[in-house]
Kinemage of the C-alpha trace (Angstrom):
@kinemage 1
@onewidth
@group {chain A} dominant
@subgroup {mainchain}
@vectorlist {calphas} color= white
{ca met a 1} P 62.102 106.284 33.848
{ca thr a 2} L 64.958 103.560 34.128
{ca lys a 3} L 67.722 104.021 31.487
{ca lys a 4} L 68.820 100.509 29.531
{ca pro a 5} L 71.912 99.717 29.925
{ca val a 6} L 74.391 100.653 27.281
{ca pro a 7} L 76.696 98.319 26.307
{ca ala a 8} L 80.706 98.799 26.440
{ca ser a 9} L 82.057 100.234 23.166
{ca pro a 10} L 85.519 98.753 21.738
{ca ala a 11} L 86.817 102.205 22.439
{ca ala a 12} L 86.084 102.174 25.988
{ca gly a 13} L 87.305 98.275 26.735
{ca gly a 14} L 89.364 97.535 23.840
{ca lys a 15} L 88.339 95.763 20.778
{ca ala a 16} L 85.407 93.126 20.718
{ca pro a 17} L 85.950 89.725 19.815
{ca ser a 18} L 86.047 88.975 16.098
{ca lys a 19} L 83.098 86.680 14.920
{ca lys a 20} L 86.059 84.343 13.626
{ca lys a 21} L 88.150 84.239 16.776
{ca ala a 22} L 84.765 83.510 18.851
{ca ala a 23} L 83.747 80.463 16.535
{ca gln a 24} L 87.237 79.551 16.772
{ca glu a 25} L 87.078 79.259 20.688
{ca ser a 26} L 83.692 77.801 20.426
{ca lys a 27} L 84.950 75.061 18.189
{ca ala a 28} L 88.019 74.777 20.643
{ca gly a 29} L 85.286 73.900 23.346
{ca arg a 30} L 83.451 71.796 21.616
{ca met a 31} L 86.051 69.555 20.860
{ca asp a 32} L 87.538 69.645 24.281
{ca ala a 33} L 84.123 68.690 25.860
{ca glu a 34} L 84.069 65.874 22.958
{ca leu a 35} L 87.709 64.555 24.210
{ca ala a 36} L 86.836 64.265 27.797
{ca ala a 37} L 83.471 62.236 27.139
{ca ser a 38} L 85.908 60.094 25.131
{ca ile a 39} L 88.412 59.804 28.043
{ca ala a 40} L 85.524 59.024 30.541
{ca ala a 41} L 83.702 56.568 28.239
{ca phe a 42} L 87.122 54.709 27.517
{ca ala a 43} L 87.205 50.668 28.176
{ca val a 44} L 90.584 48.826 28.000
{ca asp a 45} L 88.714 45.881 26.203
{ca ala a 46} L 86.964 47.863 23.727
{ca pro a 47} L 87.096 46.441 20.222
{ca val a 48} L 88.285 49.889 18.898
{ca leu a 49} L 89.959 52.649 20.048
{ca asp a 50} L 88.013 55.749 19.912
{ca pro a 51} L 89.902 57.799 16.882
{ca leu a 52} L 89.685 60.976 19.302
{ca ile a 53} L 91.631 59.516 21.739
{ca ala a 54} L 94.023 58.239 19.063
{ca ala a 55} L 94.512 61.461 17.120
{ca his a 56} L 95.226 63.297 20.299
{ca ala a 57} L 97.573 60.694 21.755
{ca tyr a 58} L 101.025 61.889 20.396
{ca gly a 59} L 100.703 65.416 21.561
{ca ser a 60} L 98.826 64.841 24.901
{ca gly a 61} L 100.246 65.981 28.151
{ca ala a 62} L 101.526 69.054 26.029
{ca tyr a 63} L 104.699 66.726 24.596
{ca pro a 64} L 107.090 68.856 22.646
{ca tyr a 65} L 107.382 67.610 19.827
{ca ser a 66} L 104.784 66.978 16.483
{ca asp a 67} L 107.127 64.981 14.266
{ca arg a 68} L 108.367 61.257 15.052
{ca pro a 69} L 112.054 60.321 14.450
{ca lys a 70} L 113.349 58.100 11.589
{ca arg a 71} L 113.432 54.531 12.968
{ca lys a 72} L 117.087 54.464 11.135
{ca ala a 73} L 118.557 57.251 12.473
{ca tyr a 74} L 116.929 56.000 16.079
{ca glu a 75} L 118.812 52.726 15.587
{ca lys a 76} L 122.025 54.332 14.644
{ca glu a 77} L 122.028 56.426 17.861
{ca leu a 78} L 120.906 53.440 19.874
{ca his a 79} L 123.830 51.748 18.254
{ca gly a 80} L 126.264 54.198 19.952
{ca leu a 81} L 125.077 54.776 23.308
{ca gln a 82} L 124.706 51.019 23.398
{ca ile a 83} L 128.387 50.852 22.824
{ca glu a 84} L 128.941 53.693 25.353
{ca leu a 85} L 126.738 51.686 27.870
{ca leu a 86} L 129.531 48.735 27.346
{ca lys a 87} L 132.468 50.926 28.053
{ca leu a 88} L 130.766 52.149 31.252
{ca gln a 89} L 130.047 48.552 32.355
{ca glu a 90} L 133.645 47.662 32.305
{ca trp a 91} L 134.559 51.001 34.089
{ca val a 92} L 132.403 50.266 36.741
{ca lys a 93} L 133.787 46.355 36.959
{ca ala a 94} L 137.515 47.801 36.948
{ca gln a 95} L 136.829 50.369 39.413
{ca his a 96} L 134.506 48.349 41.525
{ca glu a 97} L 131.816 51.100 41.138
{ca arg a 98} L 128.710 50.024 42.054
{ca val a 99} L 125.444 52.072 39.691
{ca ala a 100} L 121.329 51.687 41.172
{ca ile a 101} L 119.087 52.999 38.663
{ca val a 102} L 115.572 53.647 39.621
{ca phe a 103} L 112.864 53.313 36.793
{ca glu a 104} L 109.367 54.664 38.093
{ca gly a 105} L 106.435 56.480 35.924
{ca arg a 106} L 103.032 56.002 34.542
{ca asp a 107} L 101.467 52.770 33.805
{ca ala a 108} L 102.288 52.052 30.495
{ca ala a 109} L 104.999 54.742 29.988
{ca gly a 110} L 107.775 52.307 28.672
{ca lys a 111} L 109.897 51.453 31.601
{ca gly a 112} L 110.480 47.797 30.363
{ca gly a 113} L 111.554 48.845 26.605
{ca thr a 114} L 113.796 51.407 27.836
{ca ile a 115} L 115.492 48.803 30.464
{ca his a 116} L 115.573 46.138 27.715
{ca arg a 117} L 117.482 48.636 25.577
{ca leu a 118} L 119.710 49.747 28.706
{ca val a 119} L 120.780 46.194 29.316
{ca gln a 120} L 120.418 44.442 25.871
{ca his a 121} L 124.161 44.226 25.077
{ca leu a 122} L 125.478 44.400 28.575
{ca asn a 123} L 127.144 41.354 30.647
{ca pro a 124} L 124.469 39.596 32.331
{ca arg a 125} L 126.811 38.722 35.029
{ca phe a 126} L 127.297 42.298 36.235
{ca val a 127} L 123.741 43.795 35.497
{ca arg a 128} L 120.503 42.869 37.158
{ca val a 129} L 117.276 43.885 36.462
{ca val a 130} L 115.002 44.055 40.006
{ca ala a 131} L 111.387 43.768 39.527
{ca leu a 132} L 109.897 42.626 42.661
{ca asp a 133} L 106.507 41.127 43.377
{ca lys a 134} L 104.198 42.102 46.317
{ca pro a 135} L 105.691 41.646 49.646
{ca thr a 136} L 105.375 38.579 51.038
{ca asp a 137} L 103.949 38.339 54.805
{ca ala a 138} L 107.298 38.045 56.011
{ca glu a 139} L 108.587 41.265 54.272
{ca ala a 140} L 105.269 43.057 55.109
{ca gly a 141} L 106.246 42.551 58.558
{ca gln a 142} L 110.019 44.467 58.313
{ca trp a 143} L 111.040 48.025 57.802
{ca tyr a 144} L 109.841 49.050 54.438
{ca phe a 145} L 113.341 49.510 52.770
{ca gln a 146} L 114.714 46.230 54.173
{ca arg a 147} L 113.575 43.951 51.352
{ca tyr a 148} L 115.061 46.350 48.657
{ca ile a 149} L 118.372 46.503 50.518
{ca ala a 150} L 119.397 43.040 49.545
{ca his a 151} L 118.720 43.967 45.805
{ca leu a 152} L 121.209 46.723 45.951
{ca pro a 153} L 124.375 46.621 43.568
{ca gln a 154} L 127.894 44.806 44.518
{ca arg a 155} L 131.044 46.330 43.906
{ca gly a 156} L 131.554 46.070 40.102
{ca glu a 157} L 127.706 45.757 39.201
{ca ile a 158} L 124.672 47.602 37.693
{ca ala a 159} L 121.767 47.068 39.400
{ca ile a 160} L 118.127 48.743 37.807
{ca phe a 161} L 114.775 48.854 39.824
{ca asp a 162} L 111.870 48.035 37.569
{ca arg a 163} L 109.754 50.128 39.932
{ca ser a 164} L 111.264 50.430 43.572
{ca trp a 165} L 110.973 51.490 47.421
{ca tyr a 166} L 108.856 54.222 45.529
{ca asn a 167} L 106.003 51.952 45.311
{ca arg a 168} L 105.092 53.516 48.597
{ca ala a 169} L 105.250 57.063 47.599
{ca val a 170} L 102.739 56.487 44.452
{ca ile a 171} L 101.138 53.149 43.369
{ca glu a 172} L 100.498 52.012 47.127
{ca pro a 173} L 98.681 54.896 48.552
{ca val a 174} L 96.760 55.947 45.032
{ca met a 175} L 95.606 51.426 45.351
{ca gly a 176} L 94.766 51.574 48.972
{ca phe a 177} L 97.717 49.456 49.782
{ca cys a 178} L 99.131 51.270 52.604
{ca thr a 179} L 97.771 54.015 55.015
{ca pro a 180} L 98.283 58.187 54.324
{ca ala a 181} L 100.335 58.029 57.428
{ca gln a 182} L 102.742 55.025 55.775
{ca thr a 183} L 103.278 57.020 52.727
{ca ala a 184} L 104.044 60.146 54.764
{ca his a 185} L 106.569 58.523 56.956
{ca phe a 186} L 108.155 56.947 53.978
{ca leu a 187} L 108.570 60.374 52.542
{ca thr a 188} L 110.610 61.720 55.404
{ca gln a 189} L 112.667 58.583 55.840
{ca val a 190} L 113.411 58.052 51.931
{ca pro a 191} L 116.084 61.064 51.811
{ca thr a 192} L 117.977 59.885 55.055
{ca phe a 193} L 117.989 56.431 53.359
{ca glu a 194} L 119.141 57.768 49.726
{ca lys a 195} L 122.009 59.791 51.392
{ca met a 196} L 123.271 56.574 53.221
{ca leu a 197} L 123.624 55.075 50.075
{ca val a 198} L 125.095 57.714 48.408
{ca asp a 199} L 127.732 58.222 51.067
{ca asp a 200} L 128.898 54.818 50.809
{ca gly a 201} L 129.405 55.446 47.247
{ca ile a 202} L 126.167 53.888 45.480
{ca arg a 203} L 125.927 55.890 42.301
{ca leu a 204} L 122.052 56.197 42.365
{ca phe a 205} L 119.905 57.785 39.722
{ca lys a 206} L 116.059 58.115 39.934
{ca ile a 207} L 114.309 58.152 36.498
{ca trp a 208} L 110.280 59.258 36.279
{ca leu a 209} L 108.716 58.056 32.875
{ca asp a 210} L 105.694 60.474 32.266
{ca ile a 211} L 103.359 60.218 29.479
{ca gly a 212} L 100.379 62.108 28.292
{ca arg a 213} L 96.703 60.686 29.412
{ca glu a 214} L 95.509 59.925 25.818
{ca met a 215} L 98.882 58.246 25.115
{ca gln a 216} L 98.356 55.909 28.194
{ca leu a 217} L 95.125 55.132 27.033
{ca met a 218} L 96.206 54.219 23.227
{ca arg a 219} L 99.157 52.003 24.843
{ca leu a 220} L 96.425 50.512 27.590
{ca his a 221} L 94.222 49.292 24.657
{ca glu a 222} L 97.191 48.343 22.549
{ca arg a 223} L 98.518 45.928 25.181
{ca his a 224} L 95.044 44.228 25.467
{ca gln a 225} L 94.427 43.729 21.816
{ca asp a 226} L 97.725 41.911 21.542
{ca pro a 227} L 97.625 38.517 23.416
{ca leu a 228} L 101.697 39.063 23.290
{ca lys a 229} L 101.568 41.874 25.485
{ca arg a 230} L 98.484 41.493 27.583
{ca trp a 231} L 100.400 39.653 30.268
{ca lys a 232} L 101.698 43.184 31.191
{ca leu a 233} L 98.339 44.243 31.898
{ca ser a 234} L 98.124 44.218 36.324
{ca pro a 235} L 95.141 45.123 38.024
{ca val a 236} L 97.106 48.584 39.105
{ca asp a 237} L 97.204 49.023 35.020
{ca phe a 238} L 93.364 48.525 34.698
{ca ala a 239} L 93.209 51.235 37.470
{ca ala a 240} L 95.105 53.721 36.112
{ca pro a 241} L 92.851 55.835 34.030
{ca ser a 242} L 90.440 56.225 36.754
{ca arg a 243} L 93.037 57.420 38.973
{ca trp a 244} L 95.243 59.987 36.704
{ca glu a 245} L 94.544 62.880 39.111
{ca ala a 246} L 95.435 60.846 42.076
{ca ile a 247} L 98.506 59.502 40.568
{ca ser a 248} L 99.643 62.950 39.665
{ca ala a 249} L 99.043 64.448 42.846
{ca his a 250} L 101.182 61.905 44.664
{ca arg a 251} L 104.154 61.986 42.027
{ca asn a 252} L 104.378 65.580 42.690
{ca ala a 253} L 104.405 65.355 46.437
{ca met a 254} L 107.224 62.291 45.866
{ca ile a 255} L 109.589 64.440 43.776
{ca glu a 256} L 108.964 67.769 45.803
{ca ala a 257} L 109.937 65.587 48.904
{ca ser a 258} L 112.695 63.544 47.241
{ca gln a 259} L 114.325 65.817 45.098
{ca ser a 260} L 117.600 66.079 47.433
{ca pro a 261} L 120.191 64.244 48.187
{ca val a 262} L 119.475 62.488 45.196
{ca pro a 263} L 117.702 64.622 42.059
{ca trp a 264} L 114.848 62.969 40.023
{ca ser a 265} L 115.257 63.133 36.077
{ca ala a 266} L 111.842 63.152 34.476
{ca val a 267} L 111.508 62.178 31.027
{ca leu a 268} L 108.641 62.576 28.757
{ca ala a 269} L 107.973 59.792 26.790
{ca asn a 270} L 105.011 59.837 24.364
{ca asp a 271} L 107.846 59.168 21.928
{ca lys a 272} L 109.494 55.757 22.922
{ca met a 273} L 112.481 56.162 20.606
{ca arg a 274} L 113.216 59.507 22.127
{ca ala a 275} L 112.627 58.463 25.718
{ca arg a 276} L 114.803 55.617 25.359
{ca leu a 277} L 118.252 57.641 23.995
{ca gly a 278} L 117.312 60.412 26.589
{ca val a 279} L 117.321 58.418 29.199
{ca ile a 280} L 120.681 56.407 28.565
{ca arg a 281} L 122.210 60.022 27.666
{ca gln a 282} L 120.878 61.170 31.203
{ca ile a 283} L 123.229 58.175 32.524
{ca leu a 284} L 126.129 57.800 30.386
{ca ala a 285} L 126.345 61.727 30.526
{ca gln a 286} L 127.026 61.960 34.805
{ca ile a 287} L 129.356 59.162 34.927
{ca pro a 288} L 133.073 59.647 34.110
{ca tyr a 289} L 133.847 56.338 32.872
{ca asp a 290} L 136.885 55.623 30.685
{ca gly a 291} L 136.985 56.593 26.994
{ca arg a 292} L 133.912 58.080 27.117
{ca asp a 293} L 132.926 59.655 23.422
{ca asp a 294} L 131.235 63.138 24.120
{ca gly a 295} L 130.470 63.060 20.452
{ca ile a 296} L 128.248 60.131 20.762
{ca val a 297} L 126.878 60.989 24.402
{ca gly a 298} L 126.073 64.519 23.712
{ca ile a 299} L 123.565 66.312 25.941
{ca pro a 300} L 120.114 64.681 27.157
{ca asp a 301} L 117.157 66.060 25.017
{ca pro a 302} L 116.200 69.255 27.193
{ca ala a 303} L 112.769 69.558 25.339
{ca ile a 304} L 112.111 65.984 27.114
{ca val a 305} L 114.623 65.432 29.968
{ca leu a 306} L 113.750 67.488 32.736
{ca asp a 307} L 115.088 67.989 36.456
{ca gly a 308} L 112.545 67.265 38.923
{ca arg a 309} L 112.039 70.625 39.985
{ca thr a 310} L 111.625 72.124 36.383
{ca phe a 311} L 108.886 69.141 35.806
{ca leu a 312} L 107.180 70.320 38.847
{ca ala a 313} L 106.900 73.851 37.736
{ca arg a 314} L 106.093 72.857 34.503
{ca his a 315} L 102.748 70.836 36.028
{ca ala a 316} L 102.318 73.863 38.280
{ca gly a 317} L 99.158 75.315 36.439
């Protein structure tokens, strides 16, 4: 006669899961499934954002904070840091230095707002924001880096790139604007290109702003609802939600291939105020300008300002 299998006893295999724990896991699984369904059904032009997406936005992407900073405290810190930026600019002018800051990141990650706070009180004669449109036919026939070279900083100047030559590493391949071979060729050339810049004396910074998926959806929806911000939405922004994983993969490959000679700084930007302060501190802390007040500059928040390799390790799972 065939014996029925005997279930393993708790003593043999450890304690059996409690009913409470099983119920919690079941509930968490249902919530995850509901959130995934909400994300899949997202439409930027929907009259109302799904409340489930809104509820998960701030903590999305494993953002390390649950609280929001106080506006007055943020404005006080920003004021002090902007005074330091003015000292930095005076030093750059006096020492005939050249500073280039590259901003890349997720769509709706806050690049424009962060750049605005960087340049808000600087002398516009000695700082430029470079935001290039798509290449002309003539530029498309040039060496890829060629049109960016014309916008590099002169002596005594700071140049800030609102997207840069790294379009070829993430946006262009994801959107089908270049071939895989062109991206691969770019990634082999960019370390040499940047070494030439650094060897020539340019201080180069590379910032990647990252946000969680639900936060991106909320910001894109808010832009579409606001007539004063709708101009910010481009075809790339509209395509971003459906290409989330592809952008992640290309971002990781880009950072891995171009971490040297100039390392990336990845800033977790679910909270715009924390991100802006973190970016400014990251730049100020690395330049030995005269009169730097280290009490104000401090150190960039290590919970949200990460070295490129640390950021990649964080996303390894």
